PyMOL Python script that loads the backbone (N, CA, C, O; Angstrom):
from pymol import cmd

cmd.read_pdbstr("""\
ATOM      1  N   MET A   1      16.362   6.956  -4.139  1.00  0.00           N
ATOM      2  CA  MET A   1      17.390   7.889  -4.534  1.00  0.00           C
ATOM      3  C   MET A   1      16.941   9.292  -4.137  1.00  0.00           C
ATOM      4  O   MET A   1      15.821   9.701  -4.441  1.00  0.00           O
ATOM      5  N   LYS A   2      17.800  10.010  -3.472  1.00  0.00           N
ATOM      6  CA  LYS A   2      17.502  11.363  -3.018  1.00  0.00           C
ATOM      7  C   LYS A   2      17.630  12.325  -4.193  1.00  0.00           C
ATOM      8  O   LYS A   2      18.666  12.382  -4.855  1.00  0.00           O
ATOM      9  N   MET A   3      16.563  13.080  -4.442  1.00  0.00           N
ATOM     10  CA  MET A   3      16.566  14.087  -5.495  1.00  0.00           C
ATOM     11  C   MET A   3      16.298  15.447  -4.875  1.00  0.00           C
ATOM     12  O   MET A   3      15.583  15.561  -3.880  1.00  0.00           O
ATOM     13  N   SER A   4      16.872  16.461  -5.468  1.00  0.00           N
ATOM     14  CA  SER A   4      16.622  17.820  -4.984  1.00  0.00           C
ATOM     15  C   SER A   4      15.205  18.241  -5.360  1.00  0.00           C
ATOM     16  O   SER A   4      14.594  17.681  -6.271  1.00  0.00           O
ATOM     17  N   GLU A   5      14.701  19.231  -4.646  1.00  0.00           N
ATOM     18  CA  GLU A   5      13.355  19.737  -4.939  1.00  0.00           C
ATOM     19  C   GLU A   5      13.303  20.300  -6.361  1.00  0.00           C
ATOM     20  O   GLU A   5      12.285  20.179  -7.043  1.00  0.00           O
ATOM     21  N   THR A   6      14.392  20.910  -6.799  1.00  0.00           N
ATOM     22  CA  THR A   6      14.451  21.449  -8.157  1.00  0.00           C
ATOM     23  C   THR A   6      14.315  20.326  -9.180  1.00  0.00           C
ATOM     24  O   THR A   6      13.565  20.446 -10.148  1.00  0.00           O
ATOM     25  N   ARG A   7      15.037  19.245  -8.960  1.00  0.00           N
ATOM     26  CA  ARG A   7      14.975  18.089  -9.871  1.00  0.00           C
ATOM     27  C   ARG A   7      13.580  17.479  -9.873  1.00  0.00           C
ATOM     28  O   ARG A   7      13.066  17.101 -10.925  1.00  0.00           O
ATOM     29  N   ILE A   8      12.977  17.383  -8.713  1.00  0.00           N
ATOM     30  CA  ILE A   8      11.616  16.839  -8.619  1.00  0.00           C
ATOM     31  C   ILE A   8      10.644  17.718  -9.399  1.00  0.00           C
ATOM     32  O   ILE A   8       9.798  17.203 -10.129  1.00  0.00           O
ATOM     33  N   ARG A   9      10.756  19.048  -9.254  1.00  0.00           N
ATOM     34  CA  ARG A   9       9.871  19.951  -9.992  1.00  0.00           C
ATOM     35  C   ARG A   9      10.036  19.783 -11.499  1.00  0.00           C
ATOM     36  O   ARG A   9       9.050  19.755 -12.235  1.00  0.00           O
ATOM     37  N   LYS A  10      11.286  19.671 -11.958  1.00  0.00           N
ATOM     38  CA  LYS A  10      11.521  19.499 -13.396  1.00  0.00           C
ATOM     39  C   LYS A  10      10.922  18.191 -13.901  1.00  0.00           C
ATOM     40  O   LYS A  10      10.279  18.165 -14.951  1.00  0.00           O
ATOM     41  N   LEU A  11      11.131  17.107 -13.156  1.00  0.00           N
ATOM     42  CA  LEU A  11      10.555  15.822 -13.553  1.00  0.00           C
ATOM     43  C   LEU A  11       9.033  15.863 -13.535  1.00  0.00           C
ATOM     44  O   LEU A  11       8.387  15.339 -14.443  1.00  0.00           O
ATOM     45  N   ALA A  12       8.457  16.483 -12.510  1.00  0.00           N
ATOM     46  CA  ALA A  12       7.002  16.576 -12.411  1.00  0.00           C
ATOM     47  C   ALA A  12       6.431  17.375 -13.581  1.00  0.00           C
ATOM     48  O   ALA A  12       5.402  16.998 -14.143  1.00  0.00           O
ATOM     49  N   LYS A  13       7.083  18.469 -13.951  1.00  0.00           N
ATOM     50  CA  LYS A  13       6.616  19.260 -15.098  1.00  0.00           C
ATOM     51  C   LYS A  13       6.701  18.464 -16.393  1.00  0.00           C
ATOM     52  O   LYS A  13       5.792  18.513 -17.221  1.00  0.00           O
ATOM     53  N   ALA A  14       7.798  17.731 -16.562  1.00  0.00           N
ATOM     54  CA  ALA A  14       7.952  16.917 -17.772  1.00  0.00           C
ATOM     55  C   ALA A  14       6.886  15.817 -17.826  1.00  0.00           C
ATOM     56  O   ALA A  14       6.324  15.543 -18.886  1.00  0.00           O
ATOM     57  N   MET A  15       6.615  15.200 -16.695  1.00  0.00           N
ATOM     58  CA  MET A  15       5.602  14.149 -16.650  1.00  0.00           C
ATOM     59  C   MET A  15       4.216  14.730 -16.942  1.00  0.00           C
ATOM     60  O   MET A  15       3.449  14.141 -17.704  1.00  0.00           O
ATOM     61  N   ALA A  16       3.893  15.867 -16.349  1.00  0.00           N
ATOM     62  CA  ALA A  16       2.595  16.498 -16.571  1.00  0.00           C
ATOM     63  C   ALA A  16       2.433  16.904 -18.030  1.00  0.00           C
ATOM     64  O   ALA A  16       1.371  16.708 -18.620  1.00  0.00           O
ATOM     65  N   ARG A  17       3.477  17.466 -18.603  1.00  0.00           N
ATOM     66  CA  ARG A  17       3.435  17.875 -20.010  1.00  0.00           C
ATOM     67  C   ARG A  17       3.203  16.659 -20.909  1.00  0.00           C
ATOM     68  O   ARG A  17       2.397  16.712 -21.838  1.00  0.00           O
ATOM     69  N   GLU A  18       3.911  15.568 -20.628  1.00  0.00           N
ATOM     70  CA  GLU A  18       3.766  14.350 -21.423  1.00  0.00           C
ATOM     71  C   GLU A  18       2.355  13.767 -21.299  1.00  0.00           C
ATOM     72  O   GLU A  18       1.757  13.352 -22.292  1.00  0.00           O
ATOM     73  N   MET A  19       1.835  13.742 -20.082  1.00  0.00           N
ATOM     74  CA  MET A  19       0.494  13.178 -19.882  1.00  0.00           C
ATOM     75  C   MET A  19      -0.585  14.024 -20.556  1.00  0.00           C
ATOM     76  O   MET A  19      -1.523  13.477 -21.135  1.00  0.00           O
ATOM     77  N   THR A  20      -0.465  15.344 -20.489  1.00  0.00           N
ATOM     78  CA  THR A  20      -1.474  16.188 -21.131  1.00  0.00           C
ATOM     79  C   THR A  20      -1.333  16.157 -22.649  1.00  0.00           C
ATOM     80  O   THR A  20      -2.334  16.188 -23.364  1.00  0.00           O
ATOM     81  N   THR A  21      -0.112  16.096 -23.140  1.00  0.00           N
ATOM     82  CA  THR A  21       0.121  16.026 -24.583  1.00  0.00           C
ATOM     83  C   THR A  21      -0.477  14.753 -25.176  1.00  0.00           C
ATOM     84  O   THR A  21      -1.082  14.787 -26.247  1.00  0.00           O
ATOM     85  N   ARG A  22      -0.307  13.641 -24.483  1.00  0.00           N
ATOM     86  CA  ARG A  22      -0.833  12.361 -24.967  1.00  0.00           C
ATOM     87  C   ARG A  22      -2.327  12.193 -24.711  1.00  0.00           C
ATOM     88  O   ARG A  22      -2.941  11.237 -25.186  1.00  0.00           O
ATOM     89  N   GLY A  23      -2.898  13.107 -23.973  1.00  0.00           N
ATOM     90  CA  GLY A  23      -4.320  13.016 -23.672  1.00  0.00           C
ATOM     91  C   GLY A  23      -4.647  12.028 -22.559  1.00  0.00           C
ATOM     92  O   GLY A  23      -5.808  11.663 -22.375  1.00  0.00           O
ATOM     93  N   ALA A  24      -3.640  11.599 -21.824  1.00  0.00           N
ATOM     94  CA  ALA A  24      -3.858  10.658 -20.723  1.00  0.00           C
ATOM     95  C   ALA A  24      -4.545  11.343 -19.548  1.00  0.00           C
ATOM     96  O   ALA A  24      -5.249  10.703 -18.767  1.00  0.00           O
ATOM     97  N   VAL A  25      -4.332  12.652 -19.432  1.00  0.00           N
ATOM     98  CA  VAL A  25      -4.918  13.427 -18.337  1.00  0.00           C
ATOM     99  C   VAL A  25      -5.454  14.731 -18.923  1.00  0.00           C
ATOM    100  O   VAL A  25      -4.821  15.357 -19.773  1.00  0.00           O
ATOM    101  N   LYS A  26      -6.619  15.118 -18.453  1.00  0.00           N
ATOM    102  CA  LYS A  26      -7.179  16.411 -18.858  1.00  0.00           C
ATOM    103  C   LYS A  26      -7.387  17.236 -17.599  1.00  0.00           C
ATOM    104  O   LYS A  26      -7.888  16.745 -16.587  1.00  0.00           O
ATOM    105  N   CYS A  27      -6.993  18.490 -17.682  1.00  0.00           N
ATOM    106  CA  CYS A  27      -7.111  19.367 -16.523  1.00  0.00           C
ATOM    107  C   CYS A  27      -7.562  20.738 -17.008  1.00  0.00           C
ATOM    108  O   CYS A  27      -6.996  21.295 -17.948  1.00  0.00           O
ATOM    109  N   MET A  28      -8.572  21.263 -16.363  1.00  0.00           N
ATOM    110  CA  MET A  28      -9.111  22.566 -16.754  1.00  0.00           C
ATOM    111  C   MET A  28      -8.129  23.696 -16.438  1.00  0.00           C
ATOM    112  O   MET A  28      -8.124  24.725 -17.115  1.00  0.00           O
ATOM    113  N   THR A  29      -7.307  23.503 -15.417  1.00  0.00           N
ATOM    114  CA  THR A  29      -6.407  24.580 -14.997  1.00  0.00           C
ATOM    115  C   THR A  29      -5.035  24.503 -15.648  1.00  0.00           C
ATOM    116  O   THR A  29      -4.274  25.468 -15.562  1.00  0.00           O
ATOM    117  N   GLY A  30      -4.690  23.405 -16.290  1.00  0.00           N
ATOM    118  CA  GLY A  30      -3.429  23.303 -16.998  1.00  0.00           C
ATOM    119  C   GLY A  30      -2.436  22.337 -16.377  1.00  0.00           C
ATOM    120  O   GLY A  30      -2.660  21.787 -15.299  1.00  0.00           O
ATOM    121  N   ALA A  31      -1.350  22.150 -17.079  1.00  0.00           N
ATOM    122  CA  ALA A  31      -0.333  21.180 -16.682  1.00  0.00           C
ATOM    123  C   ALA A  31       0.384  21.571 -15.396  1.00  0.00           C
ATOM    124  O   ALA A  31       0.917  20.706 -14.702  1.00  0.00           O
ATOM    125  N   ASP A  32       0.404  22.859 -15.069  1.00  0.00           N
ATOM    126  CA  ASP A  32       1.095  23.288 -13.847  1.00  0.00           C
ATOM    127  C   ASP A  32       0.448  22.699 -12.598  1.00  0.00           C
ATOM    128  O   ASP A  32       1.149  22.325 -11.657  1.00  0.00           O
ATOM    129  N   GLN A  33      -0.876  22.614 -12.579  1.00  0.00           N
ATOM    130  CA  GLN A  33      -1.578  22.019 -11.430  1.00  0.00           C
ATOM    131  C   GLN A  33      -1.247  20.534 -11.320  1.00  0.00           C
ATOM    132  O   GLN A  33      -1.038  20.019 -10.222  1.00  0.00           O
ATOM    133  N   ILE A  34      -1.201  19.863 -12.440  1.00  0.00           N
ATOM    134  CA  ILE A  34      -0.857  18.442 -12.450  1.00  0.00           C
ATOM    135  C   ILE A  34       0.579  18.270 -11.963  1.00  0.00           C
ATOM    136  O   ILE A  34       0.862  17.371 -11.170  1.00  0.00           O
ATOM    137  N   ALA A  35       1.472  19.114 -12.426  1.00  0.00           N
ATOM    138  CA  ALA A  35       2.879  19.046 -12.009  1.00  0.00           C
ATOM    139  C   ALA A  35       3.016  19.255 -10.509  1.00  0.00           C
ATOM    140  O   ALA A  35       3.835  18.601  -9.863  1.00  0.00           O
ATOM    141  N   ASP A  36       2.219  20.163  -9.950  1.00  0.00           N
ATOM    142  CA  ASP A  36       2.261  20.393  -8.502  1.00  0.00           C
ATOM    143  C   ASP A  36       1.857  19.139  -7.730  1.00  0.00           C
ATOM    144  O   ASP A  36       2.495  18.782  -6.739  1.00  0.00           O
ATOM    145  N   VAL A  37       0.812  18.484  -8.180  1.00  0.00           N
ATOM    146  CA  VAL A  37       0.348  17.266  -7.506  1.00  0.00           C
ATOM    147  C   VAL A  37       1.391  16.160  -7.631  1.00  0.00           C
ATOM    148  O   VAL A  37       1.693  15.479  -6.652  1.00  0.00           O
ATOM    149  N   ILE A  38       1.936  15.980  -8.817  1.00  0.00           N
ATOM    150  CA  ILE A  38       2.965  14.956  -9.030  1.00  0.00           C
ATOM    151  C   ILE A  38       4.179  15.252  -8.153  1.00  0.00           C
ATOM    152  O   ILE A  38       4.723  14.345  -7.523  1.00  0.00           O
ATOM    153  N   GLY A  39       4.600  16.496  -8.108  1.00  0.00           N
ATOM    154  CA  GLY A  39       5.749  16.879  -7.294  1.00  0.00           C
ATOM    155  C   GLY A  39       5.528  16.601  -5.818  1.00  0.00           C
ATOM    156  O   GLY A  39       6.427  16.105  -5.140  1.00  0.00           O
ATOM    157  N   LYS A  40       4.337  16.915  -5.310  1.00  0.00           N
ATOM    158  CA  LYS A  40       4.033  16.651  -3.899  1.00  0.00           C
ATOM    159  C   LYS A  40       4.084  15.153  -3.601  1.00  0.00           C
ATOM    160  O   LYS A  40       4.582  14.740  -2.554  1.00  0.00           O
ATOM    161  N   ILE A  41       3.575  14.351  -4.514  1.00  0.00           N
ATOM    162  CA  ILE A  41       3.599  12.896  -4.325  1.00  0.00           C
ATOM    163  C   ILE A  41       5.033  12.389  -4.340  1.00  0.00           C
ATOM    164  O   ILE A  41       5.392  11.530  -3.534  1.00  0.00           O
ATOM    165  N   MET A  42       5.852  12.904  -5.240  1.00  0.00           N
ATOM    166  CA  MET A  42       7.249  12.473  -5.315  1.00  0.00           C
ATOM    167  C   MET A  42       8.009  12.840  -4.045  1.00  0.00           C
ATOM    168  O   MET A  42       8.809  12.044  -3.553  1.00  0.00           O
ATOM    169  N   VAL A  43       7.769  14.027  -3.513  1.00  0.00           N
ATOM    170  CA  VAL A  43       8.426  14.455  -2.272  1.00  0.00           C
ATOM    171  C   VAL A  43       7.972  13.566  -1.122  1.00  0.00           C
ATOM    172  O   VAL A  43       8.786  13.149  -0.297  1.00  0.00           O
ATOM    173  N   GLN A  44       6.680  13.277  -1.064  1.00  0.00           N
ATOM    174  CA  GLN A  44       6.148  12.410  -0.008  1.00  0.00           C
ATOM    175  C   GLN A  44       6.766  11.016  -0.092  1.00  0.00           C
ATOM    176  O   GLN A  44       7.170  10.453   0.925  1.00  0.00           O
ATOM    177  N   ASP A  45       6.841  10.461  -1.298  1.00  0.00           N
ATOM    178  CA  ASP A  45       7.457   9.139  -1.473  1.00  0.00           C
ATOM    179  C   ASP A  45       8.917   9.149  -1.040  1.00  0.00           C
ATOM    180  O   ASP A  45       9.393   8.197  -0.420  1.00  0.00           O
ATOM    181  N   GLN A  46       9.617  10.211  -1.362  1.00  0.00           N
ATOM    182  CA  GLN A  46      11.031  10.321  -0.983  1.00  0.00           C
ATOM    183  C   GLN A  46      11.187  10.369   0.533  1.00  0.00           C
ATOM    184  O   GLN A  46      12.096   9.747   1.083  1.00  0.00           O
ATOM    185  N   ARG A  47      10.312  11.096   1.206  1.00  0.00           N
ATOM    186  CA  ARG A  47      10.366  11.172   2.671  1.00  0.00           C
ATOM    187  C   ARG A  47      10.064   9.819   3.304  1.00  0.00           C
ATOM    188  O   ARG A  47      10.704   9.432   4.281  1.00  0.00           O
ATOM    189  N   ILE A  48       9.101   9.106   2.755  1.00  0.00           N
ATOM    190  CA  ILE A  48       8.766   7.781   3.281  1.00  0.00           C
ATOM    191  C   ILE A  48       9.947   6.837   3.102  1.00  0.00           C
ATOM    192  O   ILE A  48      10.276   6.074   4.010  1.00  0.00           O
ATOM    193  N   GLU A  49      10.585   6.884   1.938  1.00  0.00           N
ATOM    194  CA  GLU A  49      11.748   6.026   1.713  1.00  0.00           C
ATOM    195  C   GLU A  49      12.882   6.370   2.671  1.00  0.00           C
ATOM    196  O   GLU A  49      13.551   5.468   3.174  1.00  0.00           O
ATOM    197  N   GLU A  50      13.111   7.651   2.933  1.00  0.00           N
ATOM    198  CA  GLU A  50      14.145   8.057   3.886  1.00  0.00           C
ATOM    199  C   GLU A  50      13.824   7.530   5.287  1.00  0.00           C
ATOM    200  O   GLU A  50      14.720   7.097   6.012  1.00  0.00           O
ATOM    201  N   GLU A  51      12.554   7.570   5.660  1.00  0.00           N
ATOM    202  CA  GLU A  51      12.136   7.057   6.960  1.00  0.00           C
ATOM    203  C   GLU A  51      12.390   5.551   7.049  1.00  0.00           C
ATOM    204  O   GLU A  51      12.883   5.055   8.062  1.00  0.00           O
ATOM    205  N   ILE A  52      12.054   4.842   5.991  1.00  0.00           N
ATOM    206  CA  ILE A  52      12.278   3.395   5.953  1.00  0.00           C
ATOM    207  C   ILE A  52      13.771   3.091   6.022  1.00  0.00           C
ATOM    208  O   ILE A  52      14.177   2.160   6.718  1.00  0.00           O
ATOM    209  N   GLU A  53      14.591   3.858   5.316  1.00  0.00           N
ATOM    210  CA  GLU A  53      16.036   3.652   5.362  1.00  0.00           C
ATOM    211  C   GLU A  53      16.584   3.873   6.768  1.00  0.00           C
ATOM    212  O   GLU A  53      17.453   3.128   7.219  1.00  0.00           O
ATOM    213  N   GLY A  54      16.081   4.894   7.461  1.00  0.00           N
ATOM    214  CA  GLY A  54      16.501   5.146   8.833  1.00  0.00           C
ATOM    215  C   GLY A  54      16.151   3.986   9.749  1.00  0.00           C
ATOM    216  O   GLY A  54      16.945   3.591  10.603  1.00  0.00           O
ATOM    217  N   GLN A  55      14.960   3.445   9.563  1.00  0.00           N
ATOM    218  CA  GLN A  55      14.547   2.302  10.369  1.00  0.00           C
ATOM    219  C   GLN A  55      15.394   1.069  10.048  1.00  0.00           C
ATOM    220  O   GLN A  55      15.706   0.279  10.939  1.00  0.00           O
ATOM    221  N   ALA A  56      15.765   0.905   8.778  1.00  0.00           N
ATOM    222  CA  ALA A  56      16.610  -0.227   8.392  1.00  0.00           C
ATOM    223  C   ALA A  56      17.998  -0.096   9.025  1.00  0.00           C
ATOM    224  O   ALA A  56      18.555  -1.081   9.510  1.00  0.00           O
ATOM    225  N   ARG A  57      18.554   1.112   9.021  1.00  0.00           N
ATOM    226  CA  ARG A  57      19.860   1.335   9.657  1.00  0.00           C
ATOM    227  C   ARG A  57      19.790   1.039  11.152  1.00  0.00           C
ATOM    228  O   ARG A  57      20.691   0.421  11.719  1.00  0.00           O
ATOM    229  N   GLU A  58      18.704   1.489  11.781  1.00  0.00           N
ATOM    230  CA  GLU A  58      18.524   1.244  13.207  1.00  0.00           C
ATOM    231  C   GLU A  58      18.422  -0.256  13.481  1.00  0.00           C
ATOM    232  O   GLU A  58      19.014  -0.759  14.437  1.00  0.00           O
ATOM    233  N   MET A  59      17.678  -0.960  12.650  1.00  0.00           N
ATOM    234  CA  MET A  59      17.525  -2.402  12.809  1.00  0.00           C
ATOM    235  C   MET A  59      18.885  -3.105  12.671  1.00  0.00           C
ATOM    236  O   MET A  59      19.205  -4.008  13.443  1.00  0.00           O
ATOM    237  N   LEU A  60      19.669  -2.684  11.693  1.00  0.00           N
ATOM    238  CA  LEU A  60      20.980  -3.302  11.469  1.00  0.00           C
ATOM    239  C   LEU A  60      21.949  -2.978  12.602  1.00  0.00           C
ATOM    240  O   LEU A  60      22.801  -3.800  12.940  1.00  0.00           O
ATOM    241  N   SER A  61      21.830  -1.805  13.183  1.00  0.00           N
ATOM    242  CA  SER A  61      22.761  -1.417  14.252  1.00  0.00           C
ATOM    243  C   SER A  61      22.592  -2.285  15.496  1.00  0.00           C
ATOM    244  O   SER A  61      23.502  -2.369  16.321  1.00  0.00           O
ATOM    245  N   ARG A  62      21.444  -2.925  15.635  1.00  0.00           N
ATOM    246  CA  ARG A  62      21.196  -3.796  16.787  1.00  0.00           C
ATOM    247  C   ARG A  62      21.720  -5.212  16.579  1.00  0.00           C
ATOM    248  O   ARG A  62      21.702  -6.026  17.502  1.00  0.00           O
ATOM    249  N   GLN A  63      22.189  -5.505  15.364  1.00  0.00           N
ATOM    250  CA  GLN A  63      22.694  -6.853  15.089  1.00  0.00           C
ATOM    251  C   GLN A  63      24.127  -6.973  15.598  1.00  0.00           C
ATOM    252  O   GLN A  63      24.953  -6.099  15.336  1.00  0.00           O
ATOM    253  N   PRO A  64      24.428  -8.052  16.325  1.00  0.00           N
ATOM    254  CA  PRO A  64      25.768  -8.204  16.905  1.00  0.00           C
ATOM    255  C   PRO A  64      26.865  -8.442  15.857  1.00  0.00           C
ATOM    256  O   PRO A  64      27.989  -7.966  16.021  1.00  0.00           O
ATOM    257  N   SER A  65      26.553  -9.155  14.811  1.00  0.00           N
ATOM    258  CA  SER A  65      27.587  -9.470  13.808  1.00  0.00           C
ATOM    259  C   SER A  65      27.297  -8.740  12.503  1.00  0.00           C
ATOM    260  O   SER A  65      27.026  -9.359  11.474  1.00  0.00           O
ATOM    261  N   LEU A  66      27.359  -7.430  12.564  1.00  0.00           N
ATOM    262  CA  LEU A  66      27.067  -6.599  11.411  1.00  0.00           C
ATOM    263  C   LEU A  66      28.316  -6.438  10.540  1.00  0.00           C
ATOM    264  O   LEU A  66      29.378  -6.078  11.049  1.00  0.00           O
ATOM    265  N   PRO A  67      28.200  -6.701   9.230  1.00  0.00           N
ATOM    266  CA  PRO A  67      29.350  -6.462   8.354  1.00  0.00           C
ATOM    267  C   PRO A  67      29.688  -4.971   8.329  1.00  0.00           C
ATOM    268  O   PRO A  67      28.816  -4.139   8.579  1.00  0.00           O
ATOM    269  N   PRO A  68      30.925  -4.625   8.034  1.00  0.00           N
ATOM    270  CA  PRO A  68      31.302  -3.198   8.000  1.00  0.00           C
ATOM    271  C   PRO A  68      30.514  -2.427   6.936  1.00  0.00           C
ATOM    272  O   PRO A  68      30.260  -2.929   5.840  1.00  0.00           O
ATOM    273  N   GLU A  69      30.135  -1.199   7.287  1.00  0.00           N
ATOM    274  CA  GLU A  69      29.417  -0.351   6.345  1.00  0.00           C
ATOM    275  C   GLU A  69      30.277  -0.119   5.108  1.00  0.00           C
ATOM    276  O   GLU A  69      31.495   0.032   5.207  1.00  0.00           O
ATOM    277  N   GLY A  70      29.641  -0.094   3.954  1.00  0.00           N
ATOM    278  CA  GLY A  70      30.363   0.115   2.704  1.00  0.00           C
ATOM    279  C   GLY A  70      30.704  -1.182   1.991  1.00  0.00           C
ATOM    280  O   GLY A  70      31.101  -1.162   0.826  1.00  0.00           O
ATOM    281  N   THR A  71      30.555  -2.301   2.673  1.00  0.00           N
ATOM    282  CA  THR A  71      30.840  -3.584   2.034  1.00  0.00           C
ATOM    283  C   THR A  71      29.591  -4.103   1.327  1.00  0.00           C
ATOM    284  O   THR A  71      28.476  -3.655   1.595  1.00  0.00           O
ATOM    285  N   GLY A  72      29.794  -5.030   0.446  1.00  0.00           N
ATOM    286  CA  GLY A  72      28.679  -5.642  -0.260  1.00  0.00           C
ATOM    287  C   GLY A  72      27.737  -6.370   0.679  1.00  0.00           C
ATOM    288  O   GLY A  72      26.522  -6.377   0.479  1.00  0.00           O
ATOM    289  N   GLU A  73      28.311  -6.984   1.708  1.00  0.00           N
ATOM    290  CA  GLU A  73      27.487  -7.713   2.678  1.00  0.00           C
ATOM    291  C   GLU A  73      26.569  -6.754   3.438  1.00  0.00           C
ATOM    292  O   GLU A  73      25.399  -7.058   3.670  1.00  0.00           O
ATOM    293  N   TYR A  74      27.107  -5.594   3.825  1.00  0.00           N
ATOM    294  CA  TYR A  74      26.286  -4.606   4.534  1.00  0.00           C
ATOM    295  C   TYR A  74      25.174  -4.101   3.617  1.00  0.00           C
ATOM    296  O   TYR A  74      24.024  -3.980   4.039  1.00  0.00           O
ATOM    297  N   PHE A  75      25.517  -3.809   2.370  1.00  0.00           N
ATOM    298  CA  PHE A  75      24.533  -3.303   1.425  1.00  0.00           C
ATOM    299  C   PHE A  75      23.409  -4.326   1.223  1.00  0.00           C
ATOM    300  O   PHE A  75      22.235  -3.956   1.183  1.00  0.00           O
ATOM    301  N   ALA A  76      23.763  -5.602   1.095  1.00  0.00           N
ATOM    302  CA  ALA A  76      22.755  -6.644   0.924  1.00  0.00           C
ATOM    303  C   ALA A  76      21.860  -6.747   2.157  1.00  0.00           C
ATOM    304  O   ALA A  76      20.642  -6.876   2.030  1.00  0.00           O
ATOM    305  N   ALA A  77      22.450  -6.690   3.341  1.00  0.00           N
ATOM    306  CA  ALA A  77      21.672  -6.742   4.580  1.00  0.00           C
ATOM    307  C   ALA A  77      20.775  -5.513   4.700  1.00  0.00           C
ATOM    308  O   ALA A  77      19.630  -5.619   5.138  1.00  0.00           O
ATOM    309  N   PHE A  78      21.293  -4.350   4.313  1.00  0.00           N
ATOM    310  CA  PHE A  78      20.524  -3.110   4.354  1.00  0.00           C
ATOM    311  C   PHE A  78      19.321  -3.185   3.413  1.00  0.00           C
ATOM    312  O   PHE A  78      18.207  -2.822   3.791  1.00  0.00           O
ATOM    313  N   GLN A  79      19.549  -3.653   2.201  1.00  0.00           N
ATOM    314  CA  GLN A  79      18.463  -3.768   1.228  1.00  0.00           C
ATOM    315  C   GLN A  79      17.394  -4.753   1.706  1.00  0.00           C
ATOM    316  O   GLN A  79      16.198  -4.518   1.531  1.00  0.00           O
ATOM    317  N   GLN A  80      17.829  -5.836   2.299  1.00  0.00           N
ATOM    318  CA  GLN A  80      16.896  -6.840   2.803  1.00  0.00           C
ATOM    319  C   GLN A  80      16.056  -6.249   3.953  1.00  0.00           C
ATOM    320  O   GLN A  80      14.841  -6.439   3.994  1.00  0.00           O
ATOM    321  N   ALA A  81      16.698  -5.544   4.870  1.00  0.00           N
ATOM    322  CA  ALA A  81      15.980  -4.918   5.979  1.00  0.00           C
ATOM    323  C   ALA A  81      15.020  -3.854   5.458  1.00  0.00           C
ATOM    324  O   ALA A  81      13.890  -3.749   5.935  1.00  0.00           O
ATOM    325  N   LYS A  82      15.458  -3.078   4.498  1.00  0.00           N
ATOM    326  CA  LYS A  82      14.637  -2.020   3.912  1.00  0.00           C
ATOM    327  C   LYS A  82      13.390  -2.611   3.241  1.00  0.00           C
ATOM    328  O   LYS A  82      12.284  -2.099   3.411  1.00  0.00           O
ATOM    329  N   ARG A  83      13.583  -3.697   2.476  1.00  0.00           N
ATOM    330  CA  ARG A  83      12.449  -4.369   1.833  1.00  0.00           C
ATOM    331  C   ARG A  83      11.458  -4.895   2.864  1.00  0.00           C
ATOM    332  O   ARG A  83      10.247  -4.743   2.701  1.00  0.00           O
ATOM    333  N   ALA A  84      11.974  -5.514   3.924  1.00  0.00           N
ATOM    334  CA  ALA A  84      11.110  -6.089   4.954  1.00  0.00           C
ATOM    335  C   ALA A  84      10.273  -5.001   5.637  1.00  0.00           C
ATOM    336  O   ALA A  84       9.081  -5.193   5.876  1.00  0.00           O
ATOM    337  N   ILE A  85      10.888  -3.879   5.944  1.00  0.00           N
ATOM    338  CA  ILE A  85      10.166  -2.776   6.590  1.00  0.00           C
ATOM    339  C   ILE A  85       9.123  -2.201   5.638  1.00  0.00           C
ATOM    340  O   ILE A  85       7.995  -1.922   6.043  1.00  0.00           O
ATOM    341  N   ALA A  86       9.497  -2.024   4.376  1.00  0.00           N
ATOM    342  CA  ALA A  86       8.560  -1.482   3.387  1.00  0.00           C
ATOM    343  C   ALA A  86       7.348  -2.396   3.227  1.00  0.00           C
ATOM    344  O   ALA A  86       6.214  -1.920   3.160  1.00  0.00           O
ATOM    345  N   ILE A  87       7.581  -3.688   3.166  1.00  0.00           N
ATOM    346  CA  ILE A  87       6.477  -4.649   3.029  1.00  0.00           C
ATOM    347  C   ILE A  87       5.576  -4.578   4.258  1.00  0.00           C
ATOM    348  O   ILE A  87       4.350  -4.563   4.141  1.00  0.00           O
ATOM    349  N   ARG A  88       6.194  -4.533   5.432  1.00  0.00           N
ATOM    350  CA  ARG A  88       5.422  -4.460   6.677  1.00  0.00           C
ATOM    351  C   ARG A  88       4.539  -3.202   6.710  1.00  0.00           C
ATOM    352  O   ARG A  88       3.435  -3.231   7.254  1.00  0.00           O
ATOM    353  N   LYS A  89       5.030  -2.103   6.127  1.00  0.00           N
ATOM    354  CA  LYS A  89       4.276  -0.847   6.111  1.00  0.00           C
ATOM    355  C   LYS A  89       3.334  -0.739   4.914  1.00  0.00           C
ATOM    356  O   LYS A  89       2.555   0.209   4.814  1.00  0.00           O
ATOM    357  N   GLY A  90       3.411  -1.721   4.000  1.00  0.00           N
ATOM    358  CA  GLY A  90       2.529  -1.716   2.843  1.00  0.00           C
ATOM    359  C   GLY A  90       3.021  -0.887   1.676  1.00  0.00           C
ATOM    360  O   GLY A  90       2.225  -0.445   0.847  1.00  0.00           O
ATOM    361  N   PHE A  91       4.324  -0.671   1.602  1.00  0.00           N
ATOM    362  CA  PHE A  91       4.918   0.091   0.502  1.00  0.00           C
ATOM    363  C   PHE A  91       5.709  -0.825  -0.403  1.00  0.00           C
ATOM    364  O   PHE A  91       6.250  -1.844   0.028  1.00  0.00           O
ATOM    365  N   LYS A  92       5.765  -0.443  -1.667  1.00  0.00           N
ATOM    366  CA  LYS A  92       6.591  -1.171  -2.617  1.00  0.00           C
ATOM    367  C   LYS A  92       7.710  -0.245  -3.065  1.00  0.00           C
ATOM    368  O   LYS A  92       7.458   0.843  -3.584  1.00  0.00           O
ATOM    369  N   LEU A  93       8.950  -0.682  -2.861  1.00  0.00           N
ATOM    370  CA  LEU A  93      10.097   0.148  -3.254  1.00  0.00           C
ATOM    371  C   LEU A  93      10.572  -0.214  -4.630  1.00  0.00           C
ATOM    372  O   LEU A  93      11.528   0.380  -5.128  1.00  0.00           O
TER     373      LEU A  93
END
""", "prot")
cmd.dss("prot")
cmd.show_as("cartoon", "prot")
cmd.util.cbc("prot")
cmd.orient("prot")
């Protein structure tokens, strides 16, 4: 799911605050540093997923009997292609 950078920052701050409050993570510099790291990881994951989706679309476009985009059949084929590419690259979606 595509999230804006603003949304990612808010989620990262909330996650960092929760982890430091519960004592799951300790940081000498504070929760803001943790939030920055979490945010960078979330942005990186989002970019990787977008890349995988692009490759899945490209793979589907080469199929001769492709169901029309927007149909349930296309969505199922897209998800299957996306999963296969992610597994091949060593990612779990």
